[in-house]
Backbone as numpy.savetxt, mean C-alpha at the origin, in Angstrom:
# Nx Ny Nz CAx CAy CAz Cx Cy Cz
9.01 0.23 -9.33 8.92 1.68 -9.11 8.94 2.36 -10.36
8.50 3.53 -10.43 8.24 4.41 -11.54 9.69 5.07 -11.81
10.40 4.43 -12.86 11.76 5.13 -13.14 11.77 6.52 -13.74
10.59 6.99 -14.26 10.55 8.20 -14.88 10.38 9.06 -13.70
10.05 8.97 -12.59 10.01 9.72 -11.39 11.37 9.66 -10.60
11.75 8.42 -10.54 12.87 8.06 -9.32 14.17 8.51 -10.06
14.41 8.42 -11.34 15.69 8.79 -11.99 15.98 10.32 -11.85
14.97 11.11 -12.25 15.11 12.49 -12.12 15.38 12.99 -10.72
14.75 12.27 -9.61 14.97 12.53 -8.15 16.47 12.24 -7.81
17.00 11.09 -8.24 18.37 10.92 -8.24 19.40 11.82 -8.84
19.08 12.18 -9.93 19.73 13.16 -10.67 19.74 14.60 -9.93
18.65 15.07 -9.33 18.59 16.27 -8.69 19.50 16.23 -7.26
19.32 15.04 -6.64 20.16 14.84 -5.51 21.60 14.87 -6.02
22.10 14.27 -6.92 23.57 14.39 -7.44 23.84 15.77 -7.70
22.96 16.40 -8.49 23.26 17.92 -8.77 23.47 18.74 -7.54
22.60 18.52 -6.45 22.84 19.34 -5.24 24.26 18.93 -4.77
24.60 17.60 -4.81 26.02 17.24 -4.27 27.20 17.99 -5.23
26.90 18.07 -6.36 28.08 18.54 -7.24 28.13 20.03 -7.07
26.90 20.56 -6.96 27.04 22.08 -6.89 27.35 22.40 -5.32
27.52 21.56 -4.47 27.94 21.90 -3.07 26.78 22.93 -2.37
25.67 22.62 -2.73 24.51 23.38 -1.91 24.75 23.35 -0.46
24.12 24.52 0.17 24.52 24.72 1.70 23.60 23.61 2.15
23.86 23.22 3.43 23.10 22.17 4.19 21.48 22.25 4.29
21.26 23.67 4.45 19.74 23.68 4.57 19.03 23.11 3.26
19.72 23.55 2.10 19.04 23.37 0.94 19.25 21.78 0.56
20.29 21.29 0.95 20.56 19.72 0.83 19.67 18.92 1.68
19.32 19.29 2.88 18.23 18.85 3.83 16.95 18.82 3.33
16.60 20.04 2.85 15.21 20.31 2.37 15.05 19.43 0.94
15.98 19.44 0.24 16.07 18.76 -1.13 15.90 17.31 -0.85
16.71 16.54 0.09 16.54 15.26 0.41 15.08 14.87 0.91
14.69 15.68 1.69 13.41 15.47 2.36 12.24 15.50 1.18
12.33 16.62 0.37 11.32 16.56 -0.67 11.44 15.45 -1.65
12.79 15.11 -2.04 12.78 13.90 -2.83 12.16 12.64 -2.44
12.56 12.41 -1.01 12.04 11.24 -0.32 10.48 11.28 -0.36
10.04 12.24 -0.30 8.55 12.34 -0.18 7.85 12.14 -1.44
8.46 12.76 -2.59 7.94 12.64 -3.98 8.15 11.08 -4.31
9.32 10.50 -3.93 9.56 9.12 -4.21 8.46 8.11 -3.45
8.16 8.20 -2.38 7.25 7.63 -1.71 5.85 7.82 -2.09
5.48 9.22 -2.31 4.20 9.58 -2.82 3.75 9.03 -4.35
4.63 9.28 -5.19 4.43 8.91 -6.61 5.29 8.00 -7.27
6.42 7.59 -6.55 7.25 6.69 -7.25 7.07 5.25 -7.49
5.96 4.72 -6.71 5.57 3.26 -6.88 4.25 3.18 -7.64
4.35 1.94 -8.34 3.33 1.67 -9.10 2.15 1.45 -8.50
2.02 0.82 -7.40 0.92 0.58 -6.60 0.86 1.81 -5.40
-0.27 2.48 -5.38 -0.43 3.52 -4.49 -0.02 3.33 -3.00
0.52 4.30 -2.46 0.99 3.86 -0.91 -0.04 4.81 -0.06
-0.72 3.90 0.73 -1.75 4.83 1.76 -1.10 5.95 2.50
-1.93 6.89 2.48 -1.32 8.20 3.27 -0.92 8.01 4.57
-1.52 6.84 5.38 -0.94 6.68 6.62 0.43 6.04 6.72
0.65 5.32 5.68 2.01 4.78 5.53 3.06 5.78 5.07
2.54 6.63 4.15 3.38 7.81 3.89 3.75 8.47 4.97
2.73 8.94 5.83 2.97 9.70 7.14 4.05 9.01 8.01
4.09 7.58 8.14 5.12 7.01 8.97 6.31 6.99 8.39
6.41 6.95 7.13 7.83 6.98 6.18 8.37 8.23 6.48
7.54 9.44 6.30 8.01 10.75 6.48 8.37 11.02 7.80
7.57 10.71 8.72 8.13 10.97 10.21 9.38 10.34 10.34
9.81 9.06 10.12 10.99 8.49 10.23 12.13 9.25 9.57
11.77 9.55 8.29 12.75 10.35 7.66 13.12 11.63 8.19
12.07 12.31 8.62 12.29 13.73 9.25 12.97 13.39 10.73
12.88 12.38 11.30 13.56 12.16 12.63 14.85 12.03 12.31
15.25 11.19 11.15 16.63 10.86 10.83 17.33 12.10 10.46
16.81 12.96 9.65 17.34 14.27 9.14 17.64 15.15 10.48
16.53 15.30 11.16 16.81 16.08 12.36 17.96 15.57 13.34
18.14 14.16 13.44 19.19 13.84 14.27 20.58 14.08 13.47
20.50 13.98 12.40 21.75 14.36 11.78 22.33 15.59 11.77
21.17 16.74 11.64 21.67 18.00 11.67 21.98 18.44 13.22
21.35 17.94 14.15 21.61 18.38 15.46 22.50 17.46 16.25
23.10 16.68 15.54 24.09 15.71 16.31 25.44 16.40 16.18
25.83 17.51 15.73 27.02 18.12 15.45 26.54 19.82 15.55
27.37 20.59 16.48 26.93 21.87 16.65 27.28 22.76 15.37
28.39 22.32 14.72 28.67 23.28 13.50 27.75 22.88 12.28
27.37 21.60 12.39 26.20 21.33 11.32 25.00 21.97 11.58
24.48 22.10 12.78 23.41 22.66 13.25 23.56 24.11 12.85
24.45 24.78 13.20 24.86 26.13 12.72 24.66 26.56 11.23
25.31 25.47 10.52 25.27 25.94 9.17 23.86 25.48 8.55
23.18 24.73 9.22 21.83 24.56 8.64 20.96 25.69 8.96
20.94 26.34 10.14 20.32 27.45 10.52 20.64 28.75 10.09
21.83 28.84 9.42 22.45 30.09 8.99 21.46 30.66 7.97
21.07 30.01 7.03 20.04 30.61 5.80 18.74 31.23 6.59
18.35 30.46 7.48 17.15 30.89 8.27 17.27 32.21 8.92
18.51 32.21 9.69 18.79 33.52 10.51 19.00 34.55 9.67
19.71 34.48 8.56 19.80 35.59 7.52 18.50 35.99 6.80
17.68 35.18 6.62 16.36 35.46 6.40 15.73 36.36 7.28
15.63 36.12 8.42 14.94 36.84 9.40 15.67 38.26 9.94
16.86 38.29 9.69 17.62 39.27 10.32 18.14 40.51 9.20
18.56 40.03 8.10 19.02 40.77 6.96 17.87 41.57 6.17
17.83 42.91 6.15 16.84 43.51 5.63 16.63 43.31 4.15
17.61 42.98 3.40 17.15 42.74 2.03 16.38 41.46 1.83
16.16 40.71 2.72 15.19 39.65 2.89 13.89 39.93 3.40
13.72 41.21 3.70 12.37 41.46 4.40 11.18 41.13 3.55
11.03 41.56 2.26 10.18 41.22 1.35 9.80 39.78 1.28
10.86 39.12 1.21 10.75 37.60 1.06 10.16 36.97 2.43
10.53 37.47 3.44 10.21 36.98 4.79 8.57 37.30 4.96
8.28 38.49 4.48 6.70 38.92 4.66 5.80 37.89 3.77
6.39 37.67 2.56 5.80 36.83 1.62 5.52 35.42 2.33
6.63 34.98 2.73 6.28 33.63 3.38 5.41 33.42 4.64
5.62 34.60 5.39 4.62 34.67 6.71 3.20 34.69 6.17
2.74 35.42 4.82 1.58 35.60 4.33 1.07 34.25 3.63
2.01 33.63 3.05 1.82 32.52 1.94 1.57 31.30 2.78
2.31 31.00 3.83 2.17 29.67 4.45 0.84 29.50 5.16
0.11 30.55 6.07 -1.19 30.32 6.52 -2.14 30.32 5.63
-1.92 31.11 4.32 -2.93 31.14 3.23 -3.02 29.69 2.56
-2.06 29.16 2.42 -1.97 27.65 1.82 -2.69 26.81 2.83
-2.31 26.71 3.93 -2.98 26.00 5.01 -4.51 25.99 4.93
-4.85 27.32 5.20 -6.31 27.66 5.14 -6.96 27.30 3.85
-6.45 27.32 2.47 -6.93 26.89 1.29 -6.95 25.42 1.43
-6.09 24.82 1.85 -6.08 23.26 1.89 -7.33 22.85 2.84
-7.38 23.41 3.89 -8.60 23.05 4.91 -9.89 23.20 4.15
-9.99 24.51 3.62 -11.25 24.81 3.01 -11.71 23.91 1.89
-10.65 23.67 1.04 -11.08 22.62 -0.05 -11.46 21.22 0.60
-10.84 20.74 1.58 -11.07 19.35 2.16 -12.65 19.49 2.73
-12.89 20.72 3.20 -14.22 20.71 3.99 -15.39 21.17 2.97
-15.10 21.54 1.86 -16.11 22.04 0.96 -16.25 21.14 -0.24
-15.40 20.15 -0.32 -15.66 19.08 -1.49 -16.96 18.44 -1.31
-17.59 18.53 -2.60 -18.87 17.83 -2.76 -18.59 16.28 -2.69
-19.73 15.64 -1.98 -19.69 14.13 -1.88 -20.20 13.75 -3.19
-19.63 12.94 -3.85 -19.92 12.37 -5.09 -19.87 10.86 -5.15
-20.86 10.38 -5.83 -20.77 8.77 -6.11 -19.64 8.32 -7.12
-19.48 7.19 -7.26 -18.38 6.81 -8.44 -19.05 7.06 -9.83
-18.34 7.32 -10.80 -19.01 7.59 -12.17 -19.33 6.28 -12.68
-18.94 5.17 -12.28 -19.69 3.92 -12.80 -19.72 2.87 -11.56
-20.61 1.92 -11.95 -20.67 1.13 -10.75 -19.46 0.14 -10.50
-19.35 -0.37 -9.44 -18.17 -1.37 -9.28 -18.61 -2.64 -8.77
-18.11 -3.78 -9.33 -18.47 -5.09 -8.95 -17.50 -5.42 -7.84
-18.19 -6.00 -6.73 -17.43 -6.21 -5.57 -16.47 -7.49 -5.86
-17.09 -8.49 -6.54 -16.52 -9.88 -6.72 -16.61 -10.02 -8.51
-15.75 -9.34 -9.09 -15.58 -9.43 -10.49 -15.32 -10.84 -10.95
-15.85 -11.18 -12.19 -15.64 -12.62 -12.68 -14.12 -12.66 -13.08
-13.58 -13.84 -12.51 -12.19 -14.30 -12.88 -11.93 -14.48 -14.30
-10.87 -14.30 -14.83 -10.42 -14.71 -16.24 -10.59 -16.22 -16.36
-10.66 -16.72 -17.68 -10.58 -18.35 -17.91 -9.26 -18.76 -17.37
-8.24 -18.14 -17.69 -6.88 -18.58 -17.37 -6.00 -17.47 -16.69
-5.06 -17.86 -15.82 -4.15 -16.90 -15.32 -2.67 -17.31 -15.36
-1.62 -16.68 -15.42 -0.21 -17.17 -15.36 0.38 -16.66 -14.07
0.74 -17.42 -13.27 1.42 -17.06 -12.03 2.86 -17.70 -12.16
3.89 -17.10 -11.90 5.41 -17.52 -11.71 5.50 -18.29 -12.98
5.09 -17.86 -14.06 5.41 -18.42 -15.43 4.68 -19.87 -15.69
3.72 -20.02 -14.82 2.87 -21.24 -14.82 1.38 -20.95 -15.09
0.83 -21.58 -15.95 -0.62 -21.17 -16.58 -1.47 -22.09 -15.64
-2.64 -21.33 -15.29 -3.59 -22.14 -14.47 -5.14 -21.90 -15.08
-5.72 -23.04 -15.46 -7.19 -22.94 -15.96 -8.19 -22.63 -14.55
-8.71 -21.58 -14.63 -9.67 -21.22 -13.60 -10.65 -22.14 -13.44
-11.23 -22.63 -14.47 -12.42 -23.47 -14.53 -12.18 -24.87 -13.74
-10.86 -25.22 -13.64 -10.65 -26.38 -12.91 -9.51 -26.34 -11.75
-9.08 -25.13 -11.61 -8.13 -24.86 -10.48 -8.65 -25.04 -9.04
-8.00 -25.86 -8.28 -8.24 -26.15 -7.01 -7.19 -25.92 -5.98
-7.40 -25.75 -4.73 -6.29 -25.88 -3.77 -5.54 -27.06 -3.70
-4.30 -27.11 -3.95 -3.67 -28.64 -4.02 -3.45 -29.23 -2.69
-3.58 -28.36 -1.62 -3.51 -28.79 -0.27 -4.52 -29.00 0.56
-5.61 -28.64 -0.23 -7.23 -28.82 0.53 -7.28 -30.32 1.18
-6.96 -31.33 0.21 -7.30 -32.66 0.53 -6.58 -33.14 1.61
-5.36 -32.64 2.13 -4.68 -33.06 3.28 -5.45 -32.88 4.35
-6.51 -31.95 4.53 -7.41 -31.88 5.63 -7.99 -33.14 6.12
-8.18 -33.98 5.19 -8.76 -35.37 5.59 -7.66 -36.60 5.46
-6.84 -36.37 4.46 -5.75 -37.56 4.09 -4.55 -37.59 5.06
-4.35 -36.27 5.61 -3.15 -36.06 6.47 -3.20 -34.86 7.06
-4.08 -34.91 8.25 -4.32 -33.77 9.08 -3.01 -32.99 9.71
-1.95 -33.87 9.85 -0.65 -33.41 10.57 -0.19 -32.41 9.40
0.06 -32.98 8.26 0.55 -32.15 7.15 -0.32 -30.92 7.00
-1.64 -31.12 6.95 -2.51 -29.83 6.70 -2.21 -28.82 7.73
-2.16 -29.38 9.15 -1.68 -28.30 10.29 -0.49 -27.57 9.95
0.58 -28.21 9.34 1.80 -27.47 8.93 1.43 -26.36 7.86
0.53 -26.58 6.86 0.13 -25.73 5.95 -0.44 -24.61 6.56
-1.39 -24.67 7.67 -2.18 -23.87 8.24 -1.07 -22.86 9.14
-0.34 -23.37 9.79 0.72 -22.52 10.35 1.55 -21.73 9.45
1.97 -22.17 8.33 2.56 -21.47 7.32 1.79 -20.24 6.75
0.37 -20.68 6.60 -0.50 -19.64 6.25 -0.70 -18.52 7.18
-0.73 -18.87 8.52 -0.79 -17.95 9.58 0.34 -17.00 9.65
1.54 -17.66 9.36 2.82 -16.90 9.26 2.74 -15.88 8.07
2.29 -16.24 6.88 2.31 -15.37 5.68 1.30 -14.26 6.17
-0.04 -14.66 6.64 -0.92 -13.54 6.94 -0.62 -12.55 7.85
0.19 -12.89 8.94 0.49 -11.91 9.93 1.94 -11.18 9.59
2.63 -11.65 8.72 3.76 -10.92 8.15 3.42 -9.87 7.21
2.14 -10.27 6.32 2.00 -9.34 5.31 0.65 -8.83 5.06
-0.37 -9.50 5.66 -1.84 -9.09 5.20 -2.60 -8.39 6.45
-2.10 -8.51 7.67 -3.05 -8.08 8.81 -3.00 -6.49 8.99
-1.89 -6.02 8.39 -1.83 -4.45 8.39 -3.04 -3.75 7.76
-3.67 -4.46 6.87 -4.87 -3.86 6.14 -6.02 -4.64 6.48
-6.04 -6.00 6.63 -7.24 -6.95 6.71 -7.50 -7.06 8.28
-6.51 -6.66 9.11 -6.80 -6.68 10.46 -6.49 -8.01 11.31
-6.15 -7.84 12.65 -5.82 -9.04 13.50 -6.78 -10.14 13.29
-8.04 -9.70 13.46 -9.26 -10.66 13.31 -9.91 -10.75 11.91
-9.14 -10.26 10.85 -9.76 -10.47 9.66 -10.93 -9.65 9.09
-11.17 -8.65 10.12 -12.58 -7.87 9.90 -12.71 -6.68 9.17
-11.18 -6.38 8.30 -11.12 -5.26 7.65 -10.89 -4.05 8.42
-10.16 -4.21 9.61 -10.06 -2.97 10.60 -8.50 -3.00 10.95
-7.65 -3.28 9.88 -6.28 -2.99 9.99 -5.73 -1.68 10.35
-4.75 -1.31 10.61 -4.16 0.11 10.91 -4.16 0.91 9.62
-4.02 0.53 8.46 -3.98 1.14 7.27 -5.22 1.21 6.62
-6.33 0.70 7.16 -7.64 0.66 6.53 -8.30 1.79 5.95
-8.14 2.94 6.84 -8.73 4.21 6.68 -8.16 4.87 5.47
-6.91 4.51 5.08 -6.48 5.17 3.92 -6.70 4.41 2.53
-7.63 3.38 2.65 -7.66 2.61 1.32 -8.95 2.84 0.57
-9.25 2.62 -0.51 -10.45 2.69 -1.22 -10.41 1.84 -2.62
-11.26 0.79 -2.66 -11.96 0.39 -1.49 -11.37 -0.21 -0.26
-11.97 -0.43 0.73 -11.45 -0.99 2.04 -11.15 -2.33 1.62
-10.42 -3.09 2.47 -10.05 -4.33 2.37 -11.36 -5.32 2.52
-11.17 -6.44 2.25 -12.23 -7.60 2.42 -12.36 -7.89 3.73
-13.60 -7.88 4.17 -13.89 -8.31 5.60 -14.14 -9.82 5.54
-13.15 -10.58 5.77 -13.28 -12.02 5.76 -14.27 -12.71 6.86
-14.54 -11.90 7.90 -15.55 -12.45 8.76 -16.97 -12.41 8.36
-17.34 -11.57 7.20 -18.52 -11.27 6.72 -18.99 -12.63 6.01
-20.07 -13.35 6.07 -20.50 -14.64 5.46 -20.91 -14.25 3.94
-20.72 -13.05 3.41 -20.95 -12.74 2.10 -19.75 -12.62 1.24
-18.70 -12.99 1.93 -17.29 -12.83 1.18 -16.89 -14.13 0.76
-15.78 -14.68 1.64 -15.16 -15.89 1.07 -15.95 -17.24 1.29
-16.93 -16.98 1.96 -17.91 -18.15 2.05 -18.77 -18.52 0.66
-18.70 -17.36 -0.03 -19.45 -17.36 -1.32 -18.31 -17.67 -2.48
-17.13 -17.80 -2.19 -16.19 -17.72 -3.21 -15.35 -19.16 -3.12
-14.84 -19.50 -4.30 -14.00 -20.66 -4.45 -12.71 -20.27 -4.18
-11.85 -21.28 -3.72 -10.35 -20.81 -3.36 -9.72 -20.52 -4.62
-9.99 -20.99 -5.85 -9.30 -20.35 -7.08 -9.62 -19.00 -7.13
-10.70 -18.51 -6.87 -10.94 -16.81 -6.99 -9.95 -16.18 -6.16
-9.73 -16.84 -4.81 -8.98 -15.98 -3.89 -7.35 -16.13 -4.31
-7.02 -17.32 -4.89 -5.68 -17.30 -5.38 -5.65 -16.36 -6.42
-6.48 -16.23 -7.34 -6.26 -15.06 -8.52 -6.25 -13.75 -7.89
-7.21 -13.31 -6.94 -7.02 -12.00 -6.27 -5.68 -11.76 -5.50
-5.21 -12.86 -4.82 -4.04 -12.71 -4.13 -2.95 -12.48 -4.95
-2.82 -13.34 -5.86 -1.56 -13.35 -6.86 -1.46 -12.15 -7.61
-2.74 -11.62 -8.11 -2.77 -10.33 -8.93 -2.79 -8.99 -8.35
-3.34 -9.10 -7.08 -3.56 -7.89 -6.24 -4.48 -6.88 -6.88
-4.28 -5.63 -6.58 -5.03 -4.44 -7.04 -4.72 -4.28 -8.46
-3.53 -4.29 -8.92 -3.29 -4.19 -10.31 -3.84 -5.07 -11.29
-4.20 -6.37 -10.61 -4.95 -7.28 -11.60 -6.40 -7.20 -11.59
-7.02 -6.14 -10.97 -8.50 -6.08 -11.12 -8.88 -5.70 -12.60
-9.95 -6.45 -12.86 -10.45 -6.10 -14.23 -11.25 -4.83 -14.17
-11.59 -4.19 -15.38 -12.17 -2.81 -15.36 -13.43 -2.62 -14.47
-14.37 -3.86 -14.53 -15.42 -3.52 -13.73 -15.16 -3.81 -12.23
-13.97 -4.06 -11.82 -13.56 -4.08 -10.27 -13.13 -2.56 -9.84
-13.11 -1.59 -10.78 -12.64 -0.40 -10.38 -13.86 0.44 -9.91
-13.51 1.77 -9.64 -12.15 2.29 -9.39 -11.41 1.85 -8.34
-10.26 1.61 -8.12 -9.45 1.15 -7.09 -8.21 1.97 -6.67
-8.09 2.16 -5.34 -6.87 2.85 -5.02 -6.41 2.05 -3.92
-6.36 0.76 -3.93 -5.95 -0.03 -2.91 -4.29 -0.37 -2.96
-3.80 -0.44 -1.71 -2.36 -0.74 -1.64 -1.91 -2.39 -1.79
-3.12 -3.18 -2.16 -2.71 -4.56 -2.28 -1.80 -4.82 -3.39
-0.59 -5.33 -3.25 0.24 -5.54 -4.36 -0.10 -6.87 -4.97
0.60 -7.11 -6.20 0.57 -8.46 -6.82 1.22 -9.42 -5.81
0.87 -10.30 -5.18 1.62 -10.93 -4.16 2.42 -11.95 -4.81
2.26 -12.27 -6.12 2.99 -13.26 -6.79 4.48 -12.82 -6.87
4.58 -11.60 -6.72 5.94 -11.15 -6.77 6.66 -11.22 -5.41
6.03 -11.55 -4.46 6.67 -11.86 -3.16 6.42 -13.16 -2.50
5.23 -13.76 -2.92 5.13 -15.11 -2.27 5.27 -16.29 -3.06
5.49 -17.37 -2.56 5.39 -18.51 -3.42 4.08 -18.97 -3.67
4.05 -19.94 -4.62 2.59 -20.70 -4.91 1.98 -21.19 -3.78
2.99 -21.98 -2.86 2.55 -22.66 -1.95 2.15 -21.70 -0.70
2.80 -20.62 -0.51 2.53 -19.63 0.47 1.06 -19.08 0.17
0.82 -18.80 -1.11 -0.59 -18.25 -1.33 -1.72 -19.21 -0.96
-1.49 -20.39 -1.47 -2.47 -21.24 -1.14 -2.62 -21.69 0.28
-1.36 -21.68 1.12 -1.43 -21.78 2.50 -2.30 -20.68 3.21
-2.02 -19.48 2.84 -2.75 -18.20 3.38 -4.35 -18.42 3.20
-4.73 -18.97 2.13 -6.04 -19.26 1.73 -6.62 -20.25 2.67
-5.84 -21.39 2.88 -6.34 -22.35 3.92 -6.57 -21.84 5.23
-5.48 -20.82 5.72 -5.76 -20.03 7.04 -6.88 -19.17 7.06
-7.35 -18.48 5.92 -8.47 -17.53 5.93 -9.59 -18.45 6.38
-9.91 -19.58 5.59 -11.03 -20.28 5.93 -11.02 -20.91 7.35
-9.72 -21.37 7.85 -9.92 -22.17 9.06 -10.05 -20.98 10.18
-9.54 -19.71 10.02 -9.69 -18.87 11.21 -11.08 -18.38 11.21
-11.73 -18.20 10.15 -13.19 -17.63 10.07 -14.10 -18.74 10.22
-13.77 -20.01 10.08 -14.69 -21.00 10.30 -15.63 -21.24 9.22
-15.26 -20.47 8.05 -16.07 -20.85 6.81 -15.53 -21.86 5.90
-16.33 -22.36 5.09 -15.75 -23.56 4.06 -15.90 -22.81 2.70
-14.84 -23.11 1.81 -14.79 -22.60 0.48 -15.93 -22.99 -0.19
-16.50 -22.31 -1.21 -17.63 -22.66 -1.98 -17.18 -23.79 -2.84
-18.01 -24.79 -2.80 -17.77 -26.22 -3.76 -18.03 -26.00 -5.16
-17.15 -26.39 -6.03 -17.39 -26.30 -7.50 -18.67 -27.01 -7.95
-19.04 -28.13 -7.33 -20.25 -28.72 -7.73 -21.54 -27.87 -7.40
-21.46 -27.33 -6.27 -22.57 -26.25 -5.86 -22.80 -25.15 -6.85
-21.71 -24.57 -7.36 -21.89 -23.48 -8.38 -22.36 -24.16 -9.81
-22.18 -25.16 -10.04 -22.58 -25.98 -11.16 -24.01 -26.38 -11.16
-24.31 -26.76 -9.78 -25.72 -26.97 -9.66 -26.71 -25.66 -9.84
-26.17 -24.52 -9.28 -26.97 -23.46 -9.34 -27.04 -22.79 -10.97
-26.11 -23.29 -11.69 -26.17 -22.93 -13.24 -27.24 -23.62 -13.87
């Protein structure tokens, strides 16, 4: 998380508590702080659809808190009642009534009139991997790296099946939200991502790649894209922070098994050179 954003938010909430702000100010302040934290408080961008879900849950929770007690509800509505009934707030009420629809109309106009522009530089879909990467404090030579569990496919099918099952678990616990149930880049959050996730069912994707390439992209995520791979606004995190080395290799096995493709062989690439 971005501490330069989170720390001031926490300080603001503490200040509201210490100054004993009224319930309306407190609820609005907490809601706004939560929104700012979710929208800008994370290093990896959060998809707008996910932000909508989180804010919906937060709004329901705050609404339940306010309405669960009659005295609390009265305290929350008191500033609003005063705003609408006391003459000294008439000018402020008129300003709000005029300002809110104006802001909404302005937002709609900007979104509808925005010019469609191409990226300011070309983007490489499959950027070249570095010569060496470090995952979990362990260095890997990308020119020699191979999936350590691929050989089990022929030497020990039962053990290979266990790795496939583990890869399936990893995928449906972490990846299908964006890549989709059928790996066709049609997950529930796909519309909020730029670029969209890889469609693994396309024969121009993982069938053209070595497993070492996928290990690099999975472990480093969006933040690990080189400059030629940008611009990106993907929510894919650096999975090395959440998954073990074995889990990342296992999910790669599952990707190929599910789609029916075979990873590109190293000797095939050397032959093309």
